[in-house]
N, C-alpha and C positions, 0 to 999 in steps of 0.2 A: 933275896925275894922281896918284892915290893910289899909295903904294908897293905893289909886287907882293908879295902874300902867299903865293900858290900859283903854281908853274910846273909844269904837267903836260906832259911831253914824250913823245909817241908811246906813251903808257901802254897796256898790254894786260893782260888777265887772262883766263887759260884755266883751265878745270876739266875734269878727266878724268871722263867718265861711261861706264864700261865700255870698250868699244873706241873710243868717240868722244871727240873734244875739243870742248868747248863754248867759244866765244869770247864771254864776257860783256861785255868791254870791248875794243874792237878799234882801237887806235891813236888815242888821244885826245890832242889838243894844246889846252891851255887855260891862260889866266892869269886869276887872280882877284886883285883889289886889296884892300888892307886897307880895311875900312869899307864894302864893297859888300853889297848884298842881291841875291842871285842866285837865280832859280828854275830848276831843272833839270826840264824837262817831258818826259814820255814815257809810253807805255803800259806795262803789265806785261810784263816780259821785255826791256825796251829797254836795260837795263844801268845805269840811273840809280842804283839801290841799290848795286850793286857799285862804281860810281864814287865814291859818297858814302863807302862804306867805305874806299876807297883814301885819300880826302881826310882821313878821320878816323883813320888809322893802325890801323884795325881789320883791314886786310888788306894784303898787299904785292903790287905788280904783278908779273906773270909776265915782262914785258919793258917797256922804257922806264923812265921815272922820274916820281916825284911829289915835288916839292921844296916844303917848307913853311919860310918864312922862310930860304930858302937851304940848308936841310938836306934831304938825300935820305932820305925816310922809308923807302925800301926797303933802305937801307944801315945804318940804325940798329939797335942791339941791342934785345932784348926789354925790358930795363929802361928804356932811353931812350924807347921807344915807350909803355910803360906810364905813364912820367912825363908824357908829352905828352897822353895820353888823360885823365889825372887833372887836369892843370893848364891845358892850352891848349885843349881841346875840350870843348864841352858837347853832349850828344846828346838829341834828341827823337824818339820813335818813334810809329808808328801805334797801337801797343797800350797806350801810356801807361807801362807797366811800373812801376806803383806797387806798393809792398808792401802787400797788403790788410790786414794786421794793424796798420799804423801810420796815424796821423792824417796829415792834409795837412802839418802843420808838421813832424812826424817824418820824413815822406818827403823833404821839402826838406833837413832836417838831415842825413839819411843821405848825401846827395851831398857834403857837406862833411866828414863824420866822418873819412874816411881821411887828411885833411890834418893832423889833430892840432890844429885850432883849439880854443881853450878853450871851455867850455860856454856862457859868457855871450855871447861874440861869435857862436858857432854859433846861438844862439837869436835874437839881435837881427838878425843878417844874414837869417836865414830868415824871420822875421816881416816884415821890410821888403820882401822879395821877394814874399811872398804878398800884402801890401798893394799892391804895384806892379801885380800881375796881377788885382787886384780881389777877392781872396779872404781878406782879413783876418779877416772874420767867419765864415769857414768852416775856420779852421785846426785846430780840434779834431775835424773830421769825418773819418770813415774813407772811403776811396775808394768803397765801396759806397753811401755816402750822398751822393755827389757826381754831378752830371751828367757826361756825356762831355766837354763843353766845359770844365767845371771841372776835371776830372781832367787834361786836357791843359795847362791853365794851371798846375796844380801841377807837372806834368812840366817845363814851361818854367822855372818858378822853380827847380826842382832843378838844371836844366842851367846856370843862371846863378850858382848859389850859390858856385862856386869862382872866379868872376871870369874865365871863359875868354876867349880871343881870338877864338874861332870857335864859332858854333852851327851844328850840322849836323842838319837835321830831315828824316826820312825818312817821307813820307806822313803828316805830322802831322794832316791833316784827313781821313784815309781813313775813320775811324769816326764822322765828325760830319756833321750836315746842312749844307747849303750856307751858311746864314746864320752858323751857329757857326763853320764852317770859315773863312769870310771874316774873322771876328773874330780867330781864331787867327793868320791871316796878318798881319793888321794889328798885332797884338801883336808878332810876330816882326820885322816891318818897323821897328817903333818902337825895337827894341833897338839898331839900328845907331847911332842918335844918343844914346840914353839910357845905353847901356853901351859905346859905342865898340867894337863887335864886328862881325865879318863874319858874315853869315848866308847859308847855302846850303840851300835847300829842295828836296827832290825830291818831285814830285807828278805824278799822272796827269791831274790836273784842269787843262785849258787855260785855263779861266776864272780860276782862282786864280793860275796861273802868270803870266797877263797883268797881275796887280796888282803884279808886281815890277818895279823899275826896269830890270833886266837879265834877260832870259829866254833860256835856252838849250834847244833841242829836241834830244832824243836818241831815235835809232831804231837797232835792231840793233847796239847797242854802240858807236855813233859819234854825235858831234855833227853835226847837219844844219841847213842853212838859217839859221845864226845866227853872228854874229861871235864869235870866241872870245878876242880880245885884251882887255886891260883898257881900258875906255873912257877917252878922254883928256878 
């Protein structure tokens, strides 16, 4: 059995909306092992994005705990969380979030720049990752001159450039056609072995979720109809 990377214990996340309290995540218990590829499937409003944000230290639980490598993310200081977001987690989003005035290569380099890596290594590592996702010949193109699928592959390369231990992808195929979306899921799945990372993908597409070795269904802020322990 892979070592446990995440332990989520009765995690809840509430939001105040005027006089009402919205329960986005309501008592989730979950373990994710190192080196797993997990799909978190659910419709809009099911809480999967909020849970992904808790896993990526982008938010803190209102109750319960989210442990990453044995560390309680909710108890860490802002500086410690920022360090984890920079070095341990790579993020991929539906909107690509590429900088429009930078080339594909420069967008990947931007992901590594805050770490202080020297210029030569920055360039070499970024070019190697673009080659890995099949975009070596598009490195000088601006995002506007790339297809949606190509932009998402640049975003994946940027997420990988710091050598993260986890890739968290929120609706990475939401703006893509089904064939291109399947290609992106296959690229993410391949990262588990090629980069020894854990990959968690949130998606509303049940067909794409079914491509993952482990699929978790989420409805109304809770996991339903799926085992939540790390597979043995």
